N, C-alpha and C positions, 0 to 999 in steps of 0.2 A: 749465880742465878742466869738465867736464861727466860725470856720470856717472846715468846709467840706470839703473834696475831695478824687475822686473817679478818674479812669481812662480818663474819658474824661470831665469833669464837675467840677468848683471850684463854690462853694455857698459859700454866707458868707451871716449870718441874727444873728439878735440880740438877738431875744429871741425864742429859739424854739418851743414855746405852745401858742404864736401867728405870726406862720408864715404864710404868704401869697405874693400871687408873688409881690405884691407892694416891703413889707419889704425886697425883697434879689438885692443886687448887684451881677448881673447875671454874668458870663462869662463864654462866648461856649468856649472851646477849641480843635483846632482841631492839629492832628499832621502836626508838622514841615515840614516834606517830601514832604506834601500838593504845600507847596508854597515856592516861594525865597522870599516874605519879606511877614510878617505875612499883610494879608490885614486889620484889626481888630486895625491894630495899627493906622493907617493915615486917614484923610478928603477921600484924592484918591482911597484908599483900599475901605473904604466900600462903597464910592458911587462906585464902580465897582463889587461891590459882590449885591449893589441894583439893581443896571439896568439890569446886566448879567441873573438875577430869574427876571428880568422883560422881558428882552428880547430874551430867552430860550423858555418861554411858549405862548408866543406871534410868534415866527417865528421857533418853534421848535430845538431841537439840531444840525441836521445834517446842515440847514441853518446858524445858526448864527455864529458869527466869529469875532473876538479881531477886526477886523477892522471897522465892523459895530458898535461894541460897542464902539469903540474911536467915532465915529462921537454919538455917544448918549450923552458921560458923555462930549465930547470937553476936547476931549485929546487926542495925540498922540500914536497912537497904540504902540508902543514901552513904552510906560509906565506903558502900561497893563505887557508887557511881562517882566517885573520887579518885578511881582508879580507871574505869574503865564507860566511855559513855554512856555503850547500849551492847548488847552478847554478841553481836557479829564482830564488835570489835576483839573483844573476850576470845571469839573463836581464832580468828585471826592472830591473834598475841597467840594461844597456843600452839598451832597451827606454824607459826616462825618459827617457836621455844621448839620442836620437837626436831626439825627443820634441821634447827642448829646447830640441837643435837648430833643428829644423824651427822653432819658435817664431820662437828668434832670427832666422831667415832670413824670416819672412814677416812681423816689427816689424823690422827692417834695410829690406826690399822697399818696406815702404811706408807709412814713417818720413814722409814732407815727401809723400805723393803726400794733394791734397785732394779730389779725385772717388773717390765709394764706389762707382759699377764699375768703376775702373784697379785699387781696395786690389783689388776680391774678386778679377780676373781675373789677378793677378797672385799675389795667394795661393792661387786654386787651381791655377794653373803650378807652385807650389814644390808641393803636396800631392799633384800628380800628375806632373809632368814625371818622366825620367831623372835620379839623383843623379849629382853629378860631388863629385869627392873633395878636401872644402874643406883647402886646403895652411897655411891659418893654424891647425893644430890636429897636429900632427902625428902621435899617436901612436895616431889615428884611422882610419881606412880610412872613409870614408861608404859608400861603393859598397859593399863589402861589409857592411856593418851594413846599406844601407838590401835585401841581397840577407835578410838575417836577417830585420829585420824583415817581408818580403814574406812568406817561408818560417815563420818561430819565433811573432811576434810573440803571435799571437793565444793561444800558450802558456803566456803571460804570465798569462793573466786569465781565462781559460777552464779554473779550478782551484775545488776547496772551499772552497778559504780569500780566495776573493776581495772577499769581502763584509770580509770583517778586515782585509785588504793596502789596502784603499780608504779605510777608516776612519782611516789609518795616513798616506795621502796618498801611498801609491806609484805612482799615476797620475794625480796632478795635473800634470805636463807635459802630456800628452795632454790630458785635459779644460780646461788652458789652453788649448791651440791650438784645440781644437774652439769652444772660449766666445769667443775674440780673431776665427776668421772669421765666426760667428754670429753679431755687434754688426754687422759689416760686411756682413751680407745686411739686417738691420734696417735700415741705414741709407738701402740701396735704397729697401725695401718694409715698414715698421715693425708694417703689419697680417698679415704674414705667418707663420704661427704651428707654423713645421716648422723656423726654424732649425738648431737644434743637431740633430737628425734627421736634416737637408741636409745638413752639414757634416763629420759623422760617415758618413754615408753616400759622399761622396766616398773619405777617407782610407781608410775600409776597400776600397770597388770596386777606386778604382784599384791598390790594391795584391791586389787579385785577380785582375783585367783583364790584370796584369803577368805571374800565376802563370800565369794559363790561357796566354797568351802564348806562357810557356816550356815547359808542359806537359801542356796539356789545349785546343788551339787553335779546336777544336770550340764551345770555351766561348765565342767573342770573336769578332769581328772587325778584331782589330790584326793585319796581316799582317807579314811577317818582311821585316824591311830597314826596317819603318817605324812610327810612333807616333803613334798618336790616338787615344791617351787623353786629353791634354788635352781638345782638342780636341770630343772629345765630351762629357767632366764641364761643359767651359764652355759646347755648348750647351746642357746637361741644367739648370743651375743658372739660368742669363739668361730661361730659355723657364721654369721654373716657377716664378721668383718673381714673373715680370711683373703689377703689380698687373690 
């Protein structure tokens, strides 16, 4: 058995050359600064995560409260505060979990790929394609979580405390994704000066385009019933980094 570990994910697998989703015992790790008690360690904690995703998607982050969540999970509000100090920390936790999961998916998709061009294309696709639910982690609905990331995640780091939270490592999982893909960009063109800017533009831009397509369609060229976001960013990236 081989164990592969990076800053945000732990992946245990039996045979690398036959690696698939179902072969893995996946453990998404989130910075301990983001919780008082690890929600992944108990059934109640996992229930909090599962139902908070559903409620935030349904109500919006501004309207979401721990009191409403406590009613949904049929548990005292005080029990939620044993895991998270407030709903902002919960949102940062969900954001961090999402980017750790994306990091895992990129790692897995590019693990045995030798071509840097193919690795970059696979990475771009993961960053930009519609999210499908990953049944290997039953208590997280990745489709709904992706919708929250698109609509709400900017509120996780557009705050007055962002610098202090950044010092604590609260955004490491997002930065790990950007760094991983930026390194692939530099494999293709070592002289390219703006690799991190390019990758963060892909991640944020793809979410914006998906949001625009659903709510402000005049701001995008995405038509109803089709998905051209990955196509657009692949063209943009490879033309931009071409030597």
